[in-house]
C-alpha positions as CSV (number, residue, x, y, z in Angstrom):
1,M,113.0,180.1,72.8
2,P,114.2,182.9,75.1
3,E,116.4,181.8,78.0
4,R,115.7,182.8,81.6
5,K,117.7,185.7,82.7
6,H,118.7,184.1,86.0
7,P,118.6,180.3,85.6
8,R,118.3,178.4,88.9
9,P,121.5,176.5,89.9
10,A,121.3,172.9,89.0
11,G,122.0,171.6,92.5
12,T,119.0,173.5,94.0
13,R,116.1,172.8,91.6
14,A,114.3,170.8,94.4
15,I,113.4,174.2,96.0
16,A,110.2,175.2,94.3
17,E,109.6,178.9,93.7
18,R,105.8,179.0,94.5
19,L,103.7,177.7,97.3
20,K,99.9,177.9,97.8
21,L,98.9,179.0,101.3
22,H,95.8,180.3,103.0
23,R,95.2,183.9,104.1
24,H,93.1,185.0,107.0
25,H,92.2,188.6,107.9
26,V,91.8,188.7,111.7
27,R,91.3,191.7,114.0
28,A,92.6,191.1,117.5
29,D,93.3,193.4,120.4
30,G,92.6,196.5,118.2
31,R,94.9,195.6,115.4
32,D,94.4,194.1,111.9
33,Y,96.4,191.0,111.1
34,T,97.0,189.1,107.9
35,V,97.7,185.5,109.1
36,I,99.2,183.1,106.6
37,T,98.6,179.3,107.2
38,L,99.3,176.0,105.5
39,R,96.5,174.5,103.5
40,P,94.7,171.5,105.1
41,G,96.2,169.0,102.7
42,T,99.8,169.8,103.6
43,R,101.5,166.7,104.8
44,A,104.3,168.3,106.8
45,R,104.2,168.0,110.6
46,F,106.1,169.9,113.3
47,S,106.5,169.9,117.0
48,T,108.3,171.9,119.6
49,N,110.2,171.4,122.9
50,H,112.3,173.3,125.3
51,H,115.6,171.6,126.3
52,H,118.9,173.0,127.6
53,Q,117.4,176.5,127.7
54,T,116.7,176.3,124.0
55,W,113.5,176.2,122.0
56,H,113.4,173.6,119.3
57,I,111.3,173.3,116.2
58,L,111.2,169.6,115.3
59,S,110.3,167.9,112.0
60,D,111.6,165.8,109.2
61,P,113.7,167.0,106.2
62,H,110.5,167.8,104.2
63,G,109.2,170.0,107.1
64,A,112.6,171.8,107.3
65,L,112.5,172.6,103.6
66,L,108.9,173.9,103.9
67,L,109.9,176.0,106.9
68,S,112.8,177.5,104.9
69,R,110.4,178.6,102.1
70,L,108.1,180.2,104.6
71,L,110.9,182.2,106.2
72,W,112.2,183.3,102.9
73,G,108.9,184.4,101.5
74,L,108.1,186.2,104.8
75,S,111.2,188.3,104.5
76,F,109.8,190.0,101.4
77,Q,106.4,190.8,102.8
78,R,105.4,194.5,103.1
79,R,102.0,194.5,104.8
80,P,102.0,195.5,108.5
81,G,100.5,192.9,110.7
82,T,101.6,189.9,108.6
83,V,102.2,186.6,110.5
84,V,102.9,183.1,109.3
85,L,101.3,180.6,111.7
86,L,101.8,176.9,111.8
87,D,98.7,176.2,113.8
88,R,97.6,173.1,115.8
89,R,96.4,171.2,112.7
90,F,100.1,170.7,111.8
91,I,101.6,170.4,115.3
92,G,101.9,167.0,116.9
93,P,103.6,165.5,120.0
94,N,107.4,165.7,120.1
95,P,109.5,162.7,119.1
96,F,111.2,162.3,122.5
97,D,108.5,162.0,125.1
98,A,105.3,162.8,123.2
99,D,104.7,166.1,125.1
100,P,102.3,168.1,122.9
101,G,103.9,170.7,120.8
102,D,102.9,174.4,120.4
103,P,101.8,176.4,117.4
104,I,104.7,178.3,115.7
105,A,104.5,181.9,114.7
106,L,107.0,183.5,112.2
107,V,107.0,187.2,112.7
108,P,108.6,190.0,110.6
109,A,110.1,192.2,113.3
110,L,109.9,195.5,111.4
111,L,106.2,195.0,110.4
112,T,104.3,193.2,113.1
113,H,103.8,193.5,116.8
114,L,102.6,190.3,118.3
115,P,102.0,190.3,122.1
116,A,101.3,187.0,124.0
117,R,97.6,187.5,124.3
118,T,97.3,188.3,120.5
119,A,99.4,185.3,119.6
120,R,97.0,183.0,121.6
121,A,94.0,184.6,120.0
122,L,95.3,184.2,116.4
123,S,96.2,180.6,117.0
124,R,92.7,179.9,118.1
125,R,90.8,181.9,115.5
126,V,92.5,180.7,112.3
127,T,91.2,177.2,112.9
128,E,87.5,178.3,113.3
129,P,85.2,177.5,110.5
130,G,84.9,180.2,107.9
131,S,88.0,182.1,109.0
132,Q,89.8,181.7,105.7
133,S,89.5,184.8,103.4
134,G,91.6,183.7,100.4
135,T,94.5,181.8,98.9
136,V,98.0,183.4,98.3
137,L,100.8,182.3,96.0
138,W,103.9,182.4,98.2
139,R,106.9,183.1,96.1
140,T,110.4,182.0,97.1
141,W,112.3,183.1,94.0
142,G,116.0,183.7,95.1
143,L,116.2,181.0,97.8
144,A,117.8,178.5,95.5
145,A,120.4,181.0,94.4
146,A,121.1,182.0,98.0
147,V,121.6,178.4,98.9
148,E,124.0,178.0,95.9
149,A,125.9,181.1,97.1
150,W,126.1,179.7,100.6
151,H,127.7,176.6,99.1
152,G,130.1,178.6,97.0
153,R,131.6,180.5,99.9
154,Y,133.4,177.2,100.9
155,A,135.0,177.0,97.5
156,D,136.8,180.3,98.4
157,P,139.7,179.7,100.7
158,D,139.5,183.3,101.9
159,W,135.8,183.3,102.6
160,S,136.2,183.5,106.4
161,R,138.4,186.6,106.0
162,T,136.2,188.4,103.5
163,S,133.8,191.1,104.8
164,R,130.2,190.1,104.9
165,A,127.2,192.3,105.3
166,R,125.8,192.0,108.8
167,D,122.2,191.0,109.2
168,D,119.7,193.5,110.6
169,E,119.4,192.1,114.1
170,R,116.9,194.6,115.4
171,A,114.3,192.9,117.6
172,A,115.5,189.4,116.8
173,D,113.8,187.1,119.3
174,V,112.9,183.4,119.9
175,R,110.5,183.0,122.8
176,H,107.3,181.4,124.0
177,L,104.2,183.7,123.8
178,G,100.8,182.8,125.1
179,G,101.2,179.1,124.2
180,V,102.8,179.9,120.8
181,L,106.5,179.6,119.9
182,S,107.4,182.9,118.3
183,L,110.4,183.4,115.9
184,R,110.8,187.1,115.1
185,A,113.5,188.7,113.0
186,A,114.1,191.4,110.4
187,P,114.2,190.5,106.7
188,S,117.9,189.9,106.3
189,L,118.0,187.6,109.3
190,L,114.9,185.8,108.2
191,R,116.6,185.0,104.9
192,R,119.7,183.8,106.7
193,W,117.6,181.5,108.8
194,A,115.9,180.3,105.6
195,V,119.3,179.3,104.0
196,Y,120.4,177.6,107.2
197,T,117.2,175.6,107.3
198,A,117.3,174.7,103.6
199,T,120.9,173.4,103.9
200,M,120.8,171.7,107.3
201,G,120.0,168.3,105.7
202,E,123.5,168.2,104.1
203,D,125.0,167.6,107.6
204,V,123.4,164.5,109.0
205,W,124.7,162.7,112.1
206,H,123.0,159.3,112.8
207,G,119.9,160.5,111.1
208,M,119.7,163.8,112.9
209,S,120.4,167.4,111.6
210,Y,120.1,170.7,113.4
211,T,120.8,174.4,112.8
212,E,120.9,177.2,115.2
213,L,118.7,180.2,114.7
214,D,121.5,182.7,115.4
215,S,122.7,185.9,113.8
216,T,126.0,187.3,112.6
217,G,126.5,189.1,115.9
218,G,125.9,186.0,118.0
219,W,123.3,185.5,120.7
220,R,124.1,188.7,122.5
221,T,121.9,190.4,119.8
222,C,119.1,187.9,119.8
223,R,116.9,187.4,122.8
224,G,116.3,183.7,123.5
225,E,117.8,180.7,121.8
226,G,116.3,178.6,119.1
227,E,117.2,175.6,116.9
228,V,115.5,173.7,114.1
229,Q,116.2,169.9,114.5
230,T,115.2,167.2,112.1
231,F,115.3,163.4,112.1
232,L,115.1,161.1,109.1
233,D,112.9,158.8,111.1
234,Y,110.9,161.6,112.7
235,H,107.4,160.0,112.3
236,R,108.6,156.7,113.6
237,R,110.1,158.4,116.7
238,V,106.8,160.2,117.3
239,S,104.9,156.9,117.1
240,V,107.4,155.2,119.5
241,A,107.2,158.1,122.0
242,R,103.4,158.0,122.0
243,V,103.4,154.3,122.9
244,S,106.1,154.8,125.5
245,R,104.2,157.6,127.1
246,R,100.9,155.6,127.1
247,E,102.6,152.6,128.8
248,V,104.3,154.8,131.4
249,L,101.1,156.5,132.3
250,A,99.3,153.2,132.5
251,S,101.7,151.8,135.1
252,G,99.7,153.3,137.9
253,D,102.6,155.1,139.6
254,A,103.6,157.6,136.9
255,P,104.7,161.0,138.3
256,A,102.4,163.9,137.9
257,E,105.1,166.4,137.2
258,P,106.1,166.6,133.5
259,A,109.8,167.0,134.4
260,D,109.7,163.7,136.3
261,L,107.6,161.9,133.6
262,R,109.8,162.7,130.6
263,P,112.9,160.7,131.6
264,L,110.7,157.7,132.2
265,V,109.4,158.0,128.7
266,W,112.8,158.5,127.2
267,A,114.1,155.4,129.0
268,R,111.2,153.3,127.6
269,N,111.6,154.4,124.0
270,D,114.3,151.8,123.2
271,A,112.3,148.9,124.6
272,V,109.2,150.0,122.5
273,L,111.4,150.3,119.3
274,S,113.0,146.9,119.9
275,R,109.6,145.3,120.1
276,R,108.7,146.7,116.7
277,L,112.0,146.0,115.1
278,P,113.8,143.2,117.0
279,G,117.6,143.7,117.0
280,E,117.4,147.3,116.1
281,T,118.4,150.1,118.6
282,R,117.9,153.8,118.2
283,P,120.9,155.4,116.6
284,T,120.8,158.4,118.9
285,R,119.9,158.8,122.5
286,A,116.3,158.3,123.4
287,G,115.8,161.8,124.9
288,P,116.5,165.3,123.3
289,V,119.9,165.7,121.9
290,G,122.3,168.1,123.6
291,R,123.5,171.3,122.1
292,S,127.0,170.4,121.0
293,R,128.4,172.8,118.5
294,R,129.3,171.8,115.0
């Protein structure tokens, strides 16, 4: 039996090479877009929030691995107008205060121009009945090898002094557009983000992991700041935050301003959790985690 020319590293076989997604051809604001979305049966869920001047994509480890595959595959696309959209079917409330999350757009910077009005229109139209125009096989060949190479650099004591190719940082951007959180980068930076996201679960602190969506040149070359943050108990946190928010709003004197409401929900999360699991307290603080550097 012939052997594969490039066998996948043993430690990264959990990263599948193919993923079935849905394709939508949408014309918006005078431009043609190819919008790639998850299939309805996908179990991953995401949310977003803005804390400490940073936009966060929130999920569990399964969601982070899926996100890494989407970023990696997007970096090899060649059709202008291509966008990967995590639409509202896969977005839930955040796990801190149950504020509703926003759709997430992954944008190849050298191929696609996505203004705020267009982002809002695409997010709405891909969920309309009959909008799907086909199924695509999303290939992520090379991601597992890139993860293995990322691991290997730490085995080299001189890795920090060796020259590394800089990512193409043109138009790198993390920002909120028309109710959609947009992550935009050139191919090499999309691939770096994919590797960061695929490996973030290897560094867990009290059930939480995070990775910054940065570049080799630092934030001076990337407008806006972003992170991916995961929790092992993500879904339980979302459930607790929902109950806390509902109880705070039912108190009769809840503040109308979201900025005033959120701390009250954070403060109630531990009480709700202890009712469900007597004697157990949350391993990390009830509100969003600060941006300490690893």
